[in-house]
C-alpha positions as CSV (number, residue, x, y, z in Angstrom):
1,M,41.6,1.8,41.3
2,F,40.3,3.1,37.8
3,A,37.0,3.9,39.3
4,T,38.5,6.1,41.8
5,I,40.5,7.8,39.2
6,A,37.3,8.2,37.0
7,N,35.4,9.8,39.9
8,A,38.3,12.2,40.6
9,M,38.3,13.5,37.1
10,A,34.8,14.1,37.0
11,P,33.5,17.7,38.0
12,S,32.5,18.1,41.5
13,G,29.0,18.6,40.9
14,A,28.4,16.2,38.0
15,A,26.2,13.1,38.8
16,P,27.3,9.7,37.1
17,A,25.7,8.9,33.5
18,G,22.3,7.4,34.2
19,G,19.6,5.7,32.3
20,T,18.0,8.8,31.0
21,D,20.9,10.2,29.4
22,M,21.2,6.7,27.4
23,L,17.6,6.8,26.4
24,V,17.9,10.5,25.1
25,Q,20.9,9.3,22.9
26,F,18.5,6.6,21.4
27,V,15.4,8.9,20.7
28,P,17.0,10.0,17.4
29,L,17.4,6.4,16.2
30,I,13.9,5.6,17.2
31,L,12.5,8.6,15.4
32,M,14.5,7.6,12.3
33,F,13.3,4.1,12.4
34,G,9.6,5.3,12.7
35,I,9.9,7.7,9.9
36,F,11.5,4.9,7.6
37,W,8.6,2.5,8.7
38,F,5.7,4.9,7.7
39,L,7.5,6.2,4.6
40,L,9.0,3.2,3.2
41,I,8.3,-0.2,4.7
42,R,4.5,0.3,5.3
43,P,3.6,1.4,1.8
44,Q,5.6,-1.4,0.4
45,Q,3.9,-4.1,2.5
46,K,0.4,-2.8,1.5
47,R,1.3,-3.0,-2.2
48,A,2.6,-6.4,-1.8
49,K,-0.6,-7.5,-0.1
50,E,-2.7,-5.8,-2.8
51,H,-0.8,-7.6,-5.5
52,K,-1.1,-10.9,-3.8
53,R,-4.7,-10.3,-3.5
54,M,-5.1,-9.3,-7.0
55,L,-3.3,-12.6,-8.2
56,E,-5.5,-14.8,-6.0
57,A,-8.7,-13.0,-7.6
58,L,-7.6,-13.5,-11.2
59,K,-10.3,-15.6,-13.4
60,R,-10.5,-16.7,-16.8
61,G,-11.5,-13.7,-19.2
62,D,-9.6,-11.2,-17.4
63,Y,-7.4,-8.6,-19.5
64,V,-4.2,-8.3,-17.7
65,V,-0.8,-6.7,-18.3
66,T,2.3,-8.5,-17.4
67,G,5.6,-7.1,-15.9
68,S,7.1,-6.9,-19.3
69,G,4.2,-4.8,-20.6
70,L,2.3,-7.5,-22.6
71,L,-1.5,-7.1,-22.8
72,G,-3.5,-10.1,-22.9
73,R,-6.6,-12.1,-21.9
74,I,-6.6,-15.0,-19.6
75,L,-7.5,-18.3,-21.3
76,E,-6.6,-20.8,-18.6
77,I,-5.4,-20.1,-15.0
78,D,-4.1,-22.6,-12.5
79,A,-2.1,-22.4,-9.3
80,E,1.5,-21.6,-10.9
81,S,0.7,-20.5,-14.4
82,V,-1.6,-18.4,-16.7
83,L,-2.2,-19.0,-20.4
84,L,-2.6,-15.5,-22.1
85,E,-3.9,-14.6,-25.5
86,C,-1.9,-11.7,-26.8
87,G,-3.4,-11.1,-30.3
88,E,-2.8,-14.4,-32.1
89,A,-0.2,-15.8,-29.8
90,K,-0.6,-17.9,-26.8
91,L,1.8,-17.5,-23.9
92,R,2.1,-19.4,-20.9
93,L,3.5,-17.3,-17.9
94,T,3.9,-17.7,-14.2
95,R,1.1,-16.3,-12.3
96,S,3.6,-13.8,-10.6
97,A,4.5,-12.4,-14.0
98,V,1.1,-10.5,-14.2
99,A,1.6,-7.1,-12.9
100,G,-2.1,-5.9,-12.8
101,L,-5.4,-5.8,-14.6
102,A,-6.0,-4.0,-17.8
103,E,-9.0,-2.2,-18.8
104,K,-11.0,-4.3,-21.2
105,T,-11.5,-1.1,-23.6
106,S,-7.8,-0.6,-24.0
107,A,-7.0,-4.2,-24.6
108,A,-9.8,-4.5,-27.1
109,A,-8.8,-1.3,-28.8
110,E,-5.2,-2.6,-29.3
111,S,-6.3,-6.0,-30.6
112,K,-8.5,-4.3,-33.2
113,A,-5.5,-2.1,-34.1
114,E,-3.3,-5.2,-34.5
115,S,-5.8,-6.9,-36.6
116,K,-5.9,-4.1,-39.2
């Protein structure tokens, strides 16, 4: 009964809604997801992979900077932690606290400035 009323209310030449109309409605959503993927998600995944690779490649004697901004030289390293020499202090940090590698020249210059 409701189907006949709905058909009666439709304009005389109009075709019933098909699959293509539905696809046209989803095209903007698909485009928005694609834009978000290439501008937000993909670069973040690349940075995470590079950081993981850098953490795996750490070795004794590397100069690193932590997430809190401390600069130091790695004295010991194991699977979960890193022992850093920061001036005269020795700090044990989790491996994930290392934000990146620091240049040897800047770390050496800072240690010389601290000793003066």
